[in-house]
C-alpha positions in Angstrom: 14.0 5.7 -7.2 12.4 2.3 -6.8 12.1 0.0 -9.8 8.5 -1.4 -10.0 9.8 -4.8 -11.0 12.2 -5.0 -8.1 9.5 -3.9 -5.7 7.2 -6.7 -7.0 10.0 -9.3 -6.7 10.8 -8.1 -3.1 7.1 -8.4 -2.2 6.9 -11.9 -3.7 10.0 -13.1 -1.9 9.0 -11.6 1.4 5.5 -13.2 1.2 7.2 -16.6 0.5 9.5 -16.1 3.5 6.7 -15.5 6.1 6.6 -18.4 8.4 10.1 -19.6 7.6 12.5 -19.9 10.5 15.0 -17.1 9.9 15.8 -16.4 13.5 18.4 -19.1 14.3 21.3 -16.8 13.8 19.8 -13.9 15.8 21.5 -13.1 19.2 18.0 -12.9 20.8 16.9 -16.4 19.5 16.4 -17.9 23.0 14.3 -14.9 24.2 12.3 -14.4 21.0 8.8 -15.7 20.4 9.7 -15.9 16.7 6.6 -14.0 15.5 8.5 -10.7 15.4 10.1 -11.5 12.0 6.8 -12.3 10.4 5.3 -9.1 11.8 8.2 -7.1 10.4 7.9 -8.8 7.0 4.2 -8.0 6.8 4.9 -4.4 7.7 7.6 -4.2 5.0 5.3 -5.8 2.4 2.5 -3.3 3.3 5.0 -0.4 2.9 6.3 -1.7 -0.4 2.8 -2.3 -1.8 2.0 1.4 -1.2 4.8 2.2 -3.6 3.0 0.4 -6.5 0.3 2.5 -8.1 -3.3 1.3 -7.7 -6.2 2.4 -9.8 -8.4 5.0 -8.1 -12.0 3.9 -7.7 -14.1 6.1 -9.9 -17.8 5.6 -10.8 -20.1 7.9 -12.7 -21.9 10.5 -10.5 -19.8 9.5 -7.5 -16.7 10.7 -5.7 -13.4 8.9 -6.3 -11.9 6.8 -3.6 -8.4 5.5 -2.6 -8.3 1.8 -3.5 -6.5 1.0 -0.3 -8.3 2.9 2.4 -11.5 4.2 0.8 -10.5 7.8 1.5 -12.7 10.1 -0.5 -10.5 12.0 -3.0 -13.0 14.1 -4.9 -14.5 17.5 -4.3 -18.3 17.7 -4.3 -19.3 20.6 -6.5 -22.8 20.6 -5.0 -24.6 20.0 -8.3 -24.3 16.3 -8.6 -20.8 16.5 -10.1 -17.5 15.8 -8.5 -14.0 17.2 -9.3 -11.5 14.5 -9.4 -8.0 15.7 -8.4 -6.0 13.7 -11.0 -2.9 15.7 -10.1 -2.8 14.0 -6.7 -0.1 11.2 -6.9 -0.6 9.7 -3.4 -3.6 9.3 -1.1 -3.6 12.3 1.3 -4.8 10.1 4.2 -1.8 10.3 6.6 -2.4 6.6 7.6 -2.3 5.5 4.0 -0.1 7.2 1.4 -1.0 4.8 -1.4 0.5 5.7 -4.8 -2.5 6.4 -7.1 -3.1 5.6 -10.8 -5.7 7.9 -12.4 -5.5 6.3 -15.8 -8.7 4.8 -17.3 
C-alpha cells in the first residue's frame, strides 16, 4: 500500500529532477537524445498523481465529473436530479483511473 506522504515526496523529487542530466552512466549515453529520461519521469509523475485522491467536481443540479479527465460520473435520473456514485473509488474512464475523493 502506498503512503500518501511518500507519493507526494516522490512526485516532488521527480519534478525537481526533470531536465537534470542523469544519463551519463547509461550504456546508451552516446546513442540517446537525452529526452527519454524526462519523458519517463513525466509518465511516472502522472501515474503517481493518479494515486492521490482528488475532489470530485460536484455542482448543484449538475452531474459530477472526474477532476482529471472530466469524465461524467453521475447517473441522470431524468427529472433534473443526478445520482452521484459515491461508492466509486476510481474514475471508470480506462484512460484515467484517478483516485476520487467524494468528501465535501
